[in-house]
N, C-alpha and C positions, 0 to 999 in steps of 0.2 A: 504494499499500499504506499503510495506516494502522497506526501502532504502538499497541499497547495500553498503558494506564498502567503495567502491570507491566513491559513491555519498555523503556519510557522510564526507569523507575526502575533497571532493570538497567544501562542505559547510563550513567546518572548515577553509579551506585555504582562503576563502573569507574574513574572519575577519582580517587576517594577510597579505595576499598578495593582494595588490591592482593592479591587472593586467587587470581588466575589465575597459573599458573606462567609463561606467556609474558610477561605484563605485568611480573611480578616480575624475570624475567631481563632484560627490555628496560631496566628501570630500573637494574639493576646495571651493564649494559654502558654505558648513557649516563653514569652517574656516573663509571665508570672512565675513560671517554674524556675527559670534560671536566676531570677532576682530574689528568690526566697532562700535565705541561708539555712533555714530549718529543713527545707526539702532536700537541699544539697547534702546536708548532714545525714539525714535519714536514708539517703540512697546508699550510704556506707561503702563507697568504692575506695578502698584503701590504696590501690594503685594510683588513682588520680589524686587522692589526698596527699600521698608521699611525694608526688611530682610537684605539688603546689599548684594544681591546675585551676584555671579560671572556671566559673560556673558554666560558661559557654562550652567548655570542653566536654561537658557531660552530654551534650547533644549528640545523638546517634549512638551513644554507648549505653547510658542509663535512661536518658530522655529520648524516646524514639520520635522520629519526624512524622508521625502520623497519628490519628485517633480514630476510634471506632464509635459509630453511633448505631445503636441497635434499631433495626427496622421497627416502625410503628404500624399498628393496625389501624386503618382509617375507617374500615367498614366493620360493623358488628354482625 
């Protein structure tokens, strides 16, 4: 499957333009997690602690770059 130039531009814009609600919420969650010293402490990653790692270093290791939303039932 080949992407059209318009599709490629849409993907590029996602990195710089946070106009999607999902992307916006994901960014809020990420910033909240890495700015909270208690959460970083509770992750208990001795290897990163011994290296004197910044909280952002926990991204991709202890703080994964995705989230799951359980499907909801709209019809009863």
